[in-house]
C-alpha atoms as one frame of an Amber mdcrd trajectory, in Angstrom:
protein
 -82.224  17.591 -84.181 -85.387  18.452 -82.219 -85.343  21.571 -80.073 -85.556
  19.656 -76.824 -82.614  17.404 -77.698 -80.502  20.342 -78.907 -81.114  22.179
 -75.630 -80.129  19.131 -73.612 -76.985  18.728 -75.686 -75.983  22.383 -75.201
 -76.674  22.090 -71.482 -74.599  18.932 -71.241 -71.705  20.437 -73.199 -71.706
  23.737 -71.300 -71.847  22.030 -67.880 -68.470  22.103 -66.202 -67.011  18.695
 -65.850 -64.728  17.326 -63.201 -61.408  16.045 -64.486 -61.421  12.320 -64.943
 -59.952  10.499 -62.004 -57.594   7.716 -62.887 -58.214   4.359 -61.347 -55.009
   4.495 -59.326 -55.822   7.750 -57.474 -55.215   6.297 -53.992 -51.936   4.758
 -55.019 -50.739   8.046 -56.569 -51.790   9.957 -53.473 -49.628   7.672 -51.341
 -46.739   7.699 -53.779 -45.133  11.032 -52.636 -44.838   9.803 -49.046 -43.562
   6.489 -50.317 -40.958   8.326 -52.359 -39.918  10.354 -49.311 -39.580   7.228
 -47.205 -37.496   5.579 -49.852 -35.332   8.692 -50.242 -34.766   8.786 -46.486
 -33.725   5.159 -46.544 -31.340   5.785 -49.418 -29.799   8.787 -47.644 -29.421
   6.795 -44.448 -27.795   3.959 -46.341 -25.445   6.405 -48.077 -24.438   7.954
 -44.759 -23.749   4.541 -43.280 -21.749   3.550 -46.354 -19.758   6.762 -46.129
 -19.132   6.210 -42.435 -17.922   2.693 -43.088 -15.621   3.801 -45.897 -14.145
   6.947 -44.384 -14.736   7.271 -40.675 -13.907   3.794 -39.453 -10.388   3.582
 -40.897  -9.521   6.977 -39.424 -10.903   6.035 -36.033  -9.151   2.687 -36.202
  -5.836   4.291 -37.135  -6.231   6.873 -34.408  -7.074   4.263 -31.823  -4.123
   2.118 -32.941  -1.762   5.067 -32.608  -3.189   5.870 -29.182  -2.798   2.292
 -28.018   0.752   2.168 -29.335   1.665   5.409 -27.593   0.042   4.283 -24.345
   1.886   0.974 -24.556   5.148   2.801 -25.179   4.656   5.028 -22.143   3.629
   2.129 -19.932   6.702   0.131 -21.015   9.164   3.030 -20.816  10.989   1.501
 -17.870  11.409  -1.830 -19.660  12.600  -0.067 -22.810  15.283   1.916 -20.990
  16.365  -1.152 -19.040  16.527  -3.238 -22.209  18.566  -0.623 -24.034  20.972
  -0.307 -21.134  21.386  -4.081 -20.859  21.933  -4.518 -24.589  24.392  -1.650
 -24.789  26.472  -2.655 -21.784  26.636  -6.392 -22.513  27.448  -6.119 -26.220
  29.788  -3.173 -25.624  31.891  -5.364 -23.342  31.643  -8.326 -25.731  32.778
  -6.567 -28.911  35.547  -4.689 -27.152  36.777  -7.926 -25.623  36.937  -9.522
 -29.080  38.257  -6.394 -30.819  41.081  -6.118 -28.293  42.478  -9.455 -29.431
  41.985  -9.422 -33.204  41.869  -7.133 -36.222  39.599  -9.474 -38.159  36.356
  -7.633 -38.849  34.309 -10.763 -39.484  35.265 -12.228 -36.115  34.133  -9.102
 -34.288  30.895  -8.923 -36.274  30.023 -12.596 -35.781  30.641 -12.389 -32.049
  28.723  -9.145 -31.665  25.742 -10.144 -33.834  25.268 -13.559 -32.265  25.657
 -12.086 -28.791  23.129  -9.332 -29.553  20.502 -11.754 -30.855  20.979 -14.190
 -27.998  20.875 -11.433 -25.373  17.754  -9.833 -26.888  15.831 -13.106 -27.031
  16.953 -13.992 -23.515  15.792 -10.628 -22.145  12.488 -11.004 -23.990  11.866
 -14.410 -22.431  12.875 -13.172 -18.982  10.580 -10.158 -19.235   7.657 -12.302
 -20.410   8.012 -14.721 -17.518   8.511 -11.931 -14.984   5.432  -9.951 -16.087
   3.301 -13.076 -16.303   4.338 -14.115 -12.797   3.600 -10.684 -11.341   0.187
 -10.553 -12.982  -0.633 -14.060 -11.751   0.326 -13.002  -8.231  -1.897  -9.936
  -8.511  -4.840 -12.019  -9.715  -4.326 -14.517  -6.907  -4.219 -11.726  -4.315
  -7.376 -10.191  -5.799  -9.150 -13.570  -5.652  -8.172 -13.991  -2.008  -9.540
 -10.538  -1.179 -12.810 -11.265  -2.990 -13.217 -14.506  -1.077 -12.469 -12.818
   2.235 -14.965 -10.043   1.578 -17.596 -12.584   0.632 -17.042 -14.888   3.598
 -16.023 -12.463   6.347 -16.698  -8.827   5.406 -16.143  -7.641   8.985 -12.560
  -8.899   9.009 -11.915  -7.327   5.605 -13.329  -4.028   6.871 -11.077  -4.175
   9.945  -8.010  -4.692   7.773  -8.912  -1.684   5.639  -9.442   0.447   8.738
  -6.075  -0.643  10.162  -4.355   0.438   6.945  -6.182   3.756   6.967  -5.252
   4.447  10.610  -1.642   3.611   9.798  -1.819   6.102   6.928  -2.923   8.829
   9.357  -6.701   8.923   8.914  -8.555  10.641  11.774 -11.553   9.332  13.746
 -14.016  11.320  11.670 -12.563  10.024   8.434 -12.522   6.477   9.779 -16.188
   6.749  10.748 -17.173   8.129   7.359 -15.178   5.483   5.510 -16.652   2.740
   7.677 -20.179   3.789   6.793 -19.299   4.017   3.109 -17.615   0.616   2.979
 -20.422  -1.063   4.929 -23.037   0.335   2.577 -21.767  -1.475  -0.515 -19.756
  -4.723  -0.659 -18.388  -3.752  -4.062 -16.754  -0.640  -2.594 -15.322  -2.701
   0.255 -13.972  -5.233  -2.228 -12.364  -2.502  -4.332 -10.774  -0.817  -1.309
  -9.460  -4.064   0.148  -8.144  -5.154  -3.229  -6.384  -1.828  -3.815  -4.661
  -2.057  -0.437  -3.725  -5.723  -0.851  -2.607  -5.637  -4.504  -2.002  -2.069
  -5.742  -0.722  -3.240  -9.133  -3.837  -4.712 -10.668  -3.257  -7.016 -13.650
  -5.589  -5.033 -15.912  -3.754  -1.720 -15.479  -0.415  -2.810 -16.948   0.472
  -4.030 -20.446   0.409  -7.749 -20.991   3.524  -9.921 -20.879   3.697 -10.213
 -24.652   3.637  -6.433 -25.154   6.299  -5.717 -22.564   8.519  -8.557 -23.734
   8.207  -7.358 -27.332   9.288  -3.850 -26.330  12.196  -5.397 -24.427  13.258
  -7.395 -27.481  13.206  -4.372 -29.783  14.951  -2.069 -27.307  17.641  -4.589
 -26.383  18.450  -5.498 -29.977  18.527  -1.906 -31.271  20.758  -0.766 -28.437
  23.031  -3.790 -28.875  23.493  -2.918 -32.544  25.012   0.484 -31.697  28.448
  -0.826 -30.638  28.506  -3.307 -33.567  27.675  -1.051 -36.525  30.989   0.899
 -36.520  32.914  -2.361 -36.938  30.793  -3.186 -39.992  31.569   0.171 -41.614
  35.166   0.738 -40.560  38.313  -1.283 -39.967  38.681  -2.714 -36.485  41.208
  -0.120 -35.308  39.015   2.842 -36.286  35.911   0.935 -35.300  37.072   0.726
 -31.700  37.244   4.528 -31.414  33.933   5.199 -33.163  32.137   2.395 -31.323
  33.400   3.598 -27.950  32.400   7.207 -28.675  28.918   6.401 -29.975  28.254
   3.963 -27.147  29.294   6.485 -24.501  26.886   9.026 -26.012  24.108   6.429
 -25.927  24.904   5.613 -22.288  24.679   9.298 -21.396  21.230   9.499 -23.032
  20.127   6.342 -21.228  21.315   7.804 -17.925  19.190  10.895 -18.532  16.218
   8.691 -19.410  16.651   6.639 -16.244  16.780   9.823 -14.186  13.575  11.141
 -15.750  11.684   7.879 -15.259  12.895   7.291 -11.719  12.738  10.983 -10.703
  16.370  10.884  -9.651  19.305  13.209  -9.987  20.385  13.446 -13.618  24.127
  13.773 -13.012  24.325  10.899 -10.568  22.258   8.533 -12.716  24.194   9.481
 -15.830  27.551   8.835 -14.122  26.301   5.476 -12.851  25.156   4.384 -16.300
  28.330   5.451 -18.043  30.484   3.858 -15.334  28.685   0.534 -15.753  29.235
   0.624 -19.511  32.921   1.516 -19.176  33.398  -1.205 -16.571  31.822  -3.747
 -18.914  34.118  -2.698 -21.764  37.198  -2.891 -19.552  36.163  -6.270 -18.169
  35.505  -7.636 -21.659  38.818  -6.324 -22.958  40.715  -7.740 -19.980  39.083
 -11.137 -20.320  39.689 -11.251 -24.064  43.332 -10.323 -23.715  43.831 -12.824
 -20.885  42.298 -15.690 -22.847  44.286 -14.713 -25.929  47.468 -14.640 -23.888
  46.837 -17.949 -22.124  45.410 -19.987 -24.983  46.533 -18.062 -28.052  49.925
 -19.678 -28.146
């Protein structure tokens, strides 16, 4: 090799070279950020999947339990009333039948059919009553809305009359007048609250209350019947009377708590009604047996 070519070759070999750049340099430079974006999307998807699988059922169960408990508290009066009605009516019925026969099947048939019929009847009555009251509340609210829209001055005067009757002073009346005149929605809400305090949206629906009535009435009606299914009629009378009296005492306490009344008085009233029903049923059964029994 000539000297000049050998020198050029050594110079070319000894010259530091840059590493070869692949053709997809730009794509590889963007690939880390692309991988991060994709990883973020996968993590987000995993979190959403986990939330759907674990969080939603728990929230749904919790909300269902809360709604059930709220419905139970809102329908407490209907439940106590249904239990009292079922206990008293079936207590008198089974004692009236048991006073005239020692046949267990006769007592059970009369008590069971009476309990079912009474529970369904109370359910239907409660449904119609609640539906009627809610329709009346909606109608009253619609009348108030129309009055506020057509004649707000008259609606304001009615609210002020109610406030003066409640003992509001001149300063309070003046302040309330300015507040109600400033916004028709506030005037509508105040007039509606005074005209129909029990708004239809604040109470359970007719189906919910009637369902609670059905369950309460039937369960309470079963209390006087069960002893006759487990024991002979003679022993069943004693056990049924004892258990039913205990239930009536508990219902009297519940009525007193709900109505904020005296416990002793309410308890005596409830027990007296149950005893009177049993005596009336027994007297009627014995009279019919005597007159038509032959």
